[in-house]
C-alpha positions as CSV (number, residue, x, y, z in Angstrom):
1,M,0.0,0.0,0.0
2,V,1.4,3.4,-1.1
3,K,1.1,6.1,1.5
4,T,0.8,9.7,0.2
5,P,1.5,12.3,2.9
6,I,-0.7,15.4,3.2
7,R,1.3,18.5,2.5
8,E,0.7,22.3,2.5
9,A,0.6,24.2,-0.8
10,K,3.9,25.8,-1.8
11,G,5.7,23.8,0.9
12,H,4.5,26.0,3.7
13,D,5.2,25.0,7.4
14,Y,2.6,26.9,9.5
15,G,3.2,25.3,12.9
16,L,0.5,25.6,15.5
17,M,-2.7,27.3,14.2
18,T,-6.1,28.4,15.4
19,V,-9.2,27.4,13.5
20,E,-9.4,30.9,12.1
21,E,-5.8,30.7,10.9
22,I,-6.4,27.3,9.3
23,I,-9.2,28.8,7.2
24,A,-7.3,32.1,6.5
25,K,-4.2,30.3,5.3
26,S,-6.1,27.4,3.6
27,S,-4.1,24.8,5.5
28,N,-4.5,21.2,4.2
29,I,-2.9,19.7,7.3
30,G,-4.9,21.8,9.7
31,S,-8.1,21.0,7.9
32,A,-7.3,17.3,7.9
33,K,-6.6,17.4,11.7
34,L,-9.9,19.2,12.3
35,G,-11.7,16.5,10.2
36,L,-10.2,13.7,12.3
37,R,-11.2,15.5,15.6
38,I,-14.8,15.9,14.3
39,G,-15.1,12.2,13.4
40,Y,-16.6,10.5,10.4
41,D,-20.2,10.4,11.6
42,N,-20.3,14.1,12.7
43,F,-18.5,15.1,9.5
44,I,-21.1,13.4,7.3
45,S,-23.9,14.8,9.4
46,G,-22.6,18.3,8.6
47,I,-22.2,17.5,4.9
48,D,-25.8,16.3,4.8
49,A,-27.1,19.4,6.7
50,F,-25.5,21.8,4.3
51,G,-27.0,19.9,1.3
52,F,-23.9,18.3,-0.2
53,G,-24.6,15.1,-2.1
54,Q,-28.1,16.4,-2.8
55,K,-29.7,18.6,-5.4
56,T,-30.3,22.1,-4.3
57,G,-33.7,22.5,-6.0
58,V,-32.6,25.3,-8.3
59,D,-35.1,25.8,-11.1
60,L,-32.8,24.6,-13.9
61,P,-32.7,21.2,-15.6
62,G,-29.8,18.9,-15.5
63,E,-28.7,19.5,-11.9
64,I,-26.6,16.7,-10.4
65,S,-26.1,15.7,-6.8
66,G,-22.3,15.4,-6.5
67,M,-20.7,12.5,-4.7
68,V,-20.1,11.9,-1.0
69,H,-18.5,8.7,0.4
70,R,-20.5,7.9,3.5
71,T,-18.3,5.2,4.8
72,G,-14.6,5.1,5.3
73,G,-11.7,5.5,7.7
74,P,-9.3,8.2,8.9
75,V,-7.6,8.4,5.5
76,E,-10.8,9.2,3.6
77,L,-12.0,11.6,6.3
78,S,-8.7,13.5,6.5
79,R,-8.8,14.0,2.7
80,M,-12.4,15.0,2.5
81,A,-11.7,17.6,5.1
82,F,-9.6,19.6,2.7
83,G,-11.6,18.8,-0.4
84,Q,-10.3,15.6,-1.9
85,G,-12.3,12.4,-2.3
86,I,-15.6,14.4,-2.5
87,S,-17.4,15.9,-5.4
88,V,-19.6,19.0,-5.0
89,T,-21.3,21.4,-7.4
90,A,-20.8,25.2,-7.7
91,M,-24.5,25.6,-6.8
92,Q,-24.0,23.6,-3.6
93,M,-21.0,25.6,-2.6
94,I,-22.6,29.0,-3.1
95,R,-25.7,27.8,-1.2
96,M,-23.4,26.9,1.7
97,Y,-21.8,30.4,1.7
98,S,-25.3,31.9,1.5
99,I,-26.4,29.9,4.5
100,I,-23.5,31.4,6.5
101,A,-24.3,34.9,5.2
102,N,-28.0,34.4,6.1
103,G,-27.2,33.9,9.8
104,G,-27.4,30.1,9.5
105,Y,-30.7,29.8,7.7
106,D,-31.2,27.5,4.7
107,V,-31.7,29.0,1.3
108,T,-33.1,27.5,-2.0
109,P,-31.4,29.1,-5.0
110,H,-33.6,30.5,-7.8
111,I,-32.8,31.7,-11.3
112,V,-35.9,34.0,-11.7
113,K,-37.5,35.8,-8.9
114,K,-40.8,36.5,-10.8
115,I,-42.1,37.2,-14.3
116,I,-44.4,40.2,-15.0
117,N,-46.5,40.6,-18.1
118,K,-47.0,43.9,-20.0
119,N,-49.9,44.9,-17.7
120,G,-47.6,44.7,-14.6
121,E,-49.3,41.4,-13.4
122,E,-47.2,38.6,-12.0
123,I,-47.7,35.5,-14.3
124,V,-45.3,33.4,-12.3
125,A,-45.5,33.3,-8.5
126,P,-42.4,34.9,-6.9
127,S,-39.8,32.4,-5.5
128,G,-39.8,34.3,-2.2
129,D,-37.0,35.4,0.0
130,S,-38.3,33.7,3.2
131,K,-35.8,31.9,5.4
132,G,-35.7,28.2,5.5
133,D,-34.7,26.0,8.5
134,S,-32.0,27.1,10.9
135,L,-29.0,24.8,10.2
136,I,-26.5,26.4,12.5
137,P,-26.9,28.9,15.4
138,K,-26.7,32.6,14.5
139,D,-23.6,33.1,16.7
140,I,-21.7,30.3,14.9
141,A,-22.7,31.7,11.5
142,K,-21.3,35.1,12.6
143,S,-18.1,33.5,13.8
144,L,-17.7,31.6,10.5
145,G,-18.4,34.9,8.6
146,D,-15.7,36.6,10.7
147,M,-13.3,33.7,9.8
148,L,-14.1,34.1,6.1
149,R,-13.5,37.8,6.5
150,S,-10.0,37.0,7.8
151,V,-9.2,35.1,4.6
152,V,-9.5,38.4,2.7
153,A,-8.3,40.7,5.4
154,E,-5.1,38.9,6.2
155,G,-5.1,35.4,4.6
156,T,-4.7,34.0,1.1
157,A,-7.0,36.6,-0.6
158,T,-5.9,40.0,0.5
159,G,-5.9,41.2,-3.1
160,V,-9.7,40.7,-3.3
161,D,-10.5,43.2,-0.6
162,I,-12.4,46.4,-1.4
163,S,-12.0,49.0,1.4
164,G,-15.2,49.8,3.2
165,F,-17.1,46.8,1.9
166,D,-15.7,43.9,4.0
167,I,-15.6,41.0,1.6
168,G,-15.5,37.5,3.2
169,G,-14.7,34.4,1.3
170,K,-12.5,31.4,0.6
171,T,-10.0,30.6,-2.1
172,G,-9.9,27.2,-3.7
173,T,-7.3,25.4,-5.8
174,A,-8.5,21.9,-6.7
175,E,-6.5,19.3,-8.6
176,K,-8.8,17.7,-11.3
177,P,-9.4,14.0,-11.1
178,E,-7.9,12.1,-14.0
179,R,-7.9,8.3,-14.6
180,G,-8.4,7.4,-11.0
181,A,-5.9,9.9,-9.6
182,Y,-5.5,13.6,-9.2
183,S,-3.8,15.5,-12.1
184,K,-0.6,17.4,-11.3
185,D,-1.1,20.0,-14.1
186,K,-4.8,20.5,-14.4
187,Y,-6.7,22.6,-11.8
188,I,-9.9,24.4,-11.0
189,A,-9.2,27.7,-9.4
190,S,-12.0,29.3,-7.4
191,F,-13.1,32.1,-5.1
192,F,-16.4,32.0,-3.1
193,G,-17.5,35.0,-1.1
194,F,-20.1,37.4,0.1
195,F,-20.2,41.0,1.1
196,P,-20.5,43.2,3.1
197,V,-19.8,40.7,5.9
198,A,-21.6,42.8,8.5
199,K,-24.9,42.9,6.5
200,P,-24.5,40.6,3.5
201,K,-26.3,41.6,0.3
202,Y,-24.4,39.5,-2.4
203,S,-22.9,36.1,-2.5
204,M,-20.9,35.0,-5.5
205,I,-18.7,32.2,-6.9
206,V,-16.0,32.4,-9.6
207,L,-14.6,29.2,-11.1
208,I,-11.8,29.1,-13.6
209,D,-11.4,25.7,-15.3
210,E,-7.8,24.7,-16.2
211,P,-6.3,28.2,-16.0
212,K,-3.1,28.7,-17.9
213,G,0.1,29.8,-16.1
214,G,-0.9,30.6,-12.5
215,Y,-3.5,28.4,-11.0
216,Y,-4.1,29.4,-7.4
217,G,-7.6,30.6,-6.6
218,A,-6.5,33.9,-5.1
219,A,-4.4,34.9,-8.1
220,V,-6.7,33.6,-10.9
221,A,-10.3,33.7,-9.6
222,G,-9.9,36.5,-7.0
223,P,-9.4,39.4,-9.4
224,L,-12.5,38.6,-11.4
225,F,-14.5,38.3,-8.2
226,K,-13.2,41.8,-7.2
227,N,-14.1,43.3,-10.6
228,V,-17.7,41.9,-10.5
229,A,-18.0,43.1,-6.9
230,N,-16.9,46.6,-7.8
231,F,-19.5,46.6,-10.6
232,L,-22.3,45.5,-8.2
233,I,-21.2,48.2,-5.6
234,Q,-21.3,50.9,-8.2
235,N,-24.8,49.9,-9.4
236,S,-26.5,49.2,-6.0
237,N,-27.2,50.8,-2.7
238,V,-24.6,48.8,-0.7
239,T,-23.4,51.0,2.2
240,P,-19.6,51.3,2.6
241,M,-19.1,50.3,6.2
242,S,-16.9,47.6,7.7
243,S,-18.2,45.2,10.3
244,R,-16.0,46.8,12.9
245,E,-17.4,50.3,12.0
246,Q,-20.9,49.0,12.2
247,D,-20.3,47.5,15.7
248,N,-18.8,50.8,16.8
249,K,-21.8,52.7,15.4
250,K,-24.2,50.4,17.3
251,E,-22.2,50.9,20.6
252,T,-22.2,54.7,20.1
253,A,-25.9,54.7,19.5
254,K,-26.5,52.9,22.8
255,K,-24.4,55.4,24.7
256,V,-26.2,58.5,23.3
257,E,-29.7,56.9,23.4
258,S,-30.7,58.7,26.6
259,K,-29.1,62.1,25.7
260,P,-31.2,64.9,24.3
261,E,-31.1,65.5,20.6
262,P,-28.6,68.2,19.5
263,V,-29.8,71.2,17.5
264,K,-29.9,70.1,13.9
265,K,-27.8,72.1,11.4
266,A,-29.2,73.1,8.0
267,P,-28.5,70.3,5.6
268,E,-25.5,70.8,3.3
269,P,-26.1,70.8,-0.4
270,V,-25.7,67.3,-1.9
271,R,-23.5,66.9,-4.9
272,R,-24.5,64.4,-7.6
273,A,-22.0,62.3,-9.5
274,V,-21.2,63.2,-13.1
275,V,-19.6,60.3,-14.9
276,S,-16.4,61.4,-16.6
277,N,-15.3,59.5,-19.7
278,D,-12.4,61.8,-20.3
279,P,-9.3,59.6,-19.7
280,N,-7.1,62.8,-19.5
281,T,-8.9,64.4,-16.6
282,V,-9.0,63.6,-12.8
283,P,-12.7,64.3,-11.8
284,D,-13.5,66.4,-8.7
285,L,-15.0,64.0,-6.2
286,T,-15.3,66.4,-3.2
287,G,-18.6,66.0,-1.4
288,L,-19.7,62.8,-3.2
289,T,-20.8,59.6,-1.5
290,L,-18.5,56.7,-2.1
291,R,-21.1,55.1,-4.5
292,D,-21.3,58.3,-6.5
293,A,-17.6,58.8,-6.5
294,L,-17.1,55.3,-7.9
295,K,-19.7,56.0,-10.6
296,S,-17.9,59.2,-11.6
297,L,-14.6,57.4,-12.0
298,S,-16.3,55.2,-14.5
299,G,-14.1,52.2,-13.9
300,Q,-10.9,53.9,-15.2
301,W,-9.1,53.8,-11.9
302,E,-8.0,51.5,-9.2
303,V,-9.6,53.1,-6.1
304,K,-8.3,53.1,-2.5
305,V,-10.8,54.3,0.1
306,E,-10.2,55.5,3.7
307,G,-13.1,56.3,6.1
308,A,-16.8,56.5,5.5
309,G,-19.3,59.3,4.6
310,R,-18.5,61.8,1.8
311,V,-15.3,62.5,0.0
312,V,-13.2,65.2,1.8
313,R,-9.9,64.7,0.0
314,Q,-8.5,62.9,-3.0
315,V,-5.1,62.1,-4.5
316,P,-4.4,62.9,-7.3
317,A,-6.2,66.3,-7.2
318,P,-8.8,67.3,-9.8
319,G,-7.5,68.5,-13.1
320,P,-5.3,67.2,-15.9
321,R,-4.3,63.6,-15.5
322,N,-0.8,62.2,-15.5
323,Q,-1.1,59.1,-17.7
324,Q,1.1,57.2,-15.3
325,D,-1.5,57.7,-12.6
326,N,-3.8,54.6,-12.4
327,V,-4.6,54.7,-8.7
328,I,-6.7,57.3,-6.9
329,T,-7.0,57.5,-3.1
330,I,-10.1,59.1,-1.6
331,W,-10.7,60.0,2.0
332,L,-14.3,60.1,3.4
333,Q,-15.7,61.7,6.5
């Protein structure tokens, strides 16, 4: 019998790790040890609860169930714990991340929410956004969300982060099965995530089948996830606030709850974004919300953001653009 040791990617040697660090650094050895501590029966119970090995019920034909080995020993368990020896679908994975984002409640994915005829009448009943069964306690779901946030904040996917929007997620680099073994040169790179972690609005999965050159999920799938997330942010009402800022805001609100209301100042005039398509000009963003500032930049810049509120400062300053400038930093207050 040939024994194949479990190794870390890129030959890393992490030493002792917390559960959060195991997830943040995508540790194969740490995941295997966690699986062994959980035990086969408990592991399979969790797999079943999250819907792996079962169809999700999405309203599309041709869905498959994936494959889960329900019997085995420590070798099979340790490998399933970091993603080998088990086959799951992209829809099952994004459903799992959505359950965490939903505070632990189950969710059935749908392709179409509702269909309306020309008279404004619903001709197909809406799928509904009601919560399903509670699969994990809300506090555990929050802890998992914080751990997934650490993957982007300080783990394997720091390049995916968008300041002010707290993306949480997980990289994936899977060797493709080939003739009864795992290929050494064919991979599926992935990034699964949701945002903002404090109050999730979107969950998303990016899969790249057999990428050329680099093949790690953070380097291959992460940038596309970030680009799509940026597009969603610019075209929605997602509020730019980190989970820490939201917690601080709640705490401040409690402290001032019993205090009398201060005299209100006259509202300041609100500036609206004007989308600039002139690649030779740096637009004036002063006074804009982050959403409007991003719109006015029209995707021509890499944007770095500090703070929350409205733009009070920007670098480079408004005016003629140096063609070597591709990054703009904005401060909000």
